[in-house]
N, C-alpha and C positions, 0 to 999 in steps of 0.2 A: 733733393737728396743732400745737397751741400750744406744746408742750414744746420743739420744736427752735428755734422763734423765741426763746423765753425763754433757752434754753441759749446761743444765739449772742450774745445781749445780755450775759449774765453773763460769758461768756468774754472779750468785748471789754473789759469793765470790770475783771475780776480778773486776767487773764493779762497779763504784760508784753508790750508791743508787739513787741519784738525777738524774742521766743520764742513768740509765739502759735501759729504753725503747728506748730512742733516740739512744743509742749506738748499741742496737740490730737492730734498723732500718738501721743504716749505714752498719752493718755486712750483713744484708739481701740484701741491695742494691748492695754490692760487689758480693755477691753470685749470684744474678740474672744477673749481667753483664756477669759473666763467664758462667752461664747457657745459656744466649743468644748466646755466642760464641759456646758453645756445640750444641745448636739447629741448628746453621748454618752448622756445620759439619754433623749433623744428616740429614739436608735437602739435602746436597750433596750426602750422602750415599744413601738416599731414591731415589734420582733421578738416580744415577748410577745403583742401584739395582743389585749389584754383591756381591759375597761372599767375595772377597778381600776388598771391601769398608766397608762392615759390620764388618769384622774382624779388620780392621784398627781402626775403631771407638771404638770398644770394648777395644783394647789394649791401645789406647791413654787415654780412660776413666780410665782404671786401673792405669796407670802411674800417672794420675792427683790425685788419692787418695794416692798413695805411697809417692809422693813428700811432701805434707803437713805433713803426718804422721812422716816423718824423721825430719822435721824442728820443730815440736811442742815441743819436749823435750828440745830444746835449748832456748825457749822463757823464759825470766825472769819474775817472778811474780811481779806485780806492787807493789810499796812501800805501798800505802794505803791499799792494800789487806793484806799485811803482818802485818801492824799495827792493822787492824780490827780483824784479826785472833787471834792476841796476846791478845787483850783486850775484845773481844766479850764474853758476858756471855753464858755459855753452858746451854742447856736444860737438865733437870734431865734425867737420863738414861731411866727411864720408859716412858718419853715423846719423845724419839728420833724417835720412829716409830708412832708418833701421826698422821702424814699425812695419813697413810693408814687406820686410824680409824676416821678421820675427815670427816664425811659424807657430810656436806655442801661443803667443799673444793673438795671432790670427785665428787659431783654433777656438780660443775662448770667445773671440769676436763673433765667429760664425755661429757658435752655440747660442750666444746671447741674441744674435739676429733671429734665430729660429724661434726663440721664446718671445721676442718682441713682435713676431707676426701675430700673436694673440690679440694685439690691439685692433687689428682689422676685423676680428670676430664681431665686436660690438658695432663697428662703423659700417661694415659691408656684409659680412657673413650672416649675422643674425637677422638683419632686415630682409635679406633675400630668403633666408630659411623660413622666417615667419610668414612671408607673403606666399611663397611657393609650396611649402611643405607642411604647414600647420594650420589649425583652425583659429589661432589667436588673432585678435583684431590688429589691424595695421599699426595702431598707435602704440602697441606693445614695444616696438623697436625704440621709440623715443623714451618710453618709460624705463626700459632697461638701461639706456644711455644715461638718463638722469640718476638712476640708482647707482650705476657705476661711478659717476662723478662724485656723488655725495659720499659714498663709502671710501673711495680713494682719498678724498679730502680729509676724512676723519681718521684714516688708518695709516697713511703713508709716512708721516713724521715718526710716529711711534715705532713702526716696523724698521725704518731706516736706522734709528738709534740702536736697534738690536742686531743689525747686519752691517755694522761699520768696520768689522775686521774680516780678514780673508776667510778664516774657518767658518764664521757665522754666515758670511756671504755665500760660501759654497753650499752650506746646508740650505740656505734660503732658495738658491737656484734649483737644487734637487727637489725640495718640497713643491716649488712652483710648477715644475714639470709634471709631477704626480697629480697636483690639484687641477692643472689644465686638462689632464687626461680624464679626471673625474667629471669636470665641467662638460667636456665633449660628450661623455656618456649620457649625462642628464639632458643635454640639448637634443640628443638623438631620440630620447624617450618622449619628447614633446610632440613628435609626429603622430597623427592619428588620434590624439586626445581631444576631448571636448574643449571649447574655447576657454572655459574657466580653468580646467586642469592644465591646459597647455600654457596659459599665462603663469600659473603657479610653478610648473616645471621649469619654464624659461627663467623665472625669477630666482629659483634655487640655483640653477646653473650659473646665472649671472653673479650671485653672491659668492659662489665657490671661485669663479674666475677672478673676482676682485681680490681675494686673498692671494691667488696666484700672481696677479698683476703687481701688487705692492711688494711681494717678496722678490720677484724677478727684477723689478726696477731698482730696489735697494741693493740687492746683490750685484746687479750689473754695474751700478755706479761704483761700488767699492772695488770690484775686480778691475774695472777699467782704469781706476787711478792707481791701485796698489801694485798691479802687474806691469805698469808702464815704466819705462826708463825715465827717471826724473829729469835727466838732462835734455830730453826731447819730448816733453809733455804735450806740446802743441801738436806734433805730428801723431803721437800715439792717440791722443783724444780725437784728433781728426779722423783717424782710421776707425776707431771704435764707434764714433758717431756715425760715420758713413755706413758701417755695418748695420747699425740700428735702422738707418734710413732704407737700406737695401731690404731688410726684413719686412719693413712696413710696405715697401713697394711690391714685394713678392707675395705678401699676405693675401690680398684679394684674389689673385690667381690661384693660390694654394687652397684657400677655403672653397673656391668655386669648383675646382676640379676634384675635390674630395667630397666634402659634405653636401654641397648644393647639387652636384651631378649624381652622386651615388648614395645619398641618404645616410642611413645608419652605418653602413659599411664605411662610407667616407669619413664619418665622425670617428670611427674606430681607428682608421689610418692616421687621422690628424692627432688623436689622443696619444697613440703610440709614438708618433714623431716628437711631440712635446715632452713626453715622459723620458724618452731616450736622450733628448738634448739636455734636459735638466740633470739627469744622472751622469751624463758624460762630462759635465763641468768639473767634477772632482779630479779625475785623472788629467784633464787638460790643464787645470790650475797647478797640479803638482809638476807637470812638465814645464809650465811657464816659470814656476818658482826655481826649478833647477837651472833653467836658462838664465834667470835673473842673477843667481849666484855666480854663474860662469862669467857673465859680463861685468860683474863687480858692482852692480847697481844696488844701493842700499835703501831705495825708496819703498 
């Protein structure tokens, strides 16, 4: 859970303010390329369905984390980050923890966390749904994961450029919630279909979810930066990132107690929750902007 908070704080300090959202989109593009490669290995392991295959995937995954961890301390800090750190005004000591008391910012953080829970649909919810509730072959889960990674890699940068301002970010979050509701409805329809039609329905739902995913990611990055107090970016980004981690942690339980346990009715509940969260972003952002004007922050 702590990793996303730390990442958000590092991005705020290292990435230039004018290109933060686009830079994060490029980072996510690279991440999804390698996730697609991992999904391919996962599909092979599922098809082989042996203890050795699963153990190999687990060991390779562990090594993939260890490698970057060893390389990270050797990366130099960008010159503009050093200059900004040296000259940036510090927030008063009493305000260093303002983010955890900033109710409008916390409201946006919670709404973003609900939308972030969608990531666990591909990782946890859909595999369980496919195995327990549909006639689709088990490798469909890996296929959908690869499809997700490819499309996100292709779309994320372009969408991020169009959602780099607060008004466009708010619209992106609203559309994301509605698209997620539509994806949940399509997933629900896959139950009871023949294997071929089930795969097609799940594929359509996955494509709709991809558009929701890239919109919410870009909108969330923009709002996380633009609504924060620039004097305490590290704390604000830490709180926002922690909210994302909380959403991903709660996601598996959420999709299990809704869609997996209650079928189509559960998918409806999940879709309504996503749509409500996306549409609630607009009033929450207006509240946060009024709060930013009151505190005198011009970021």
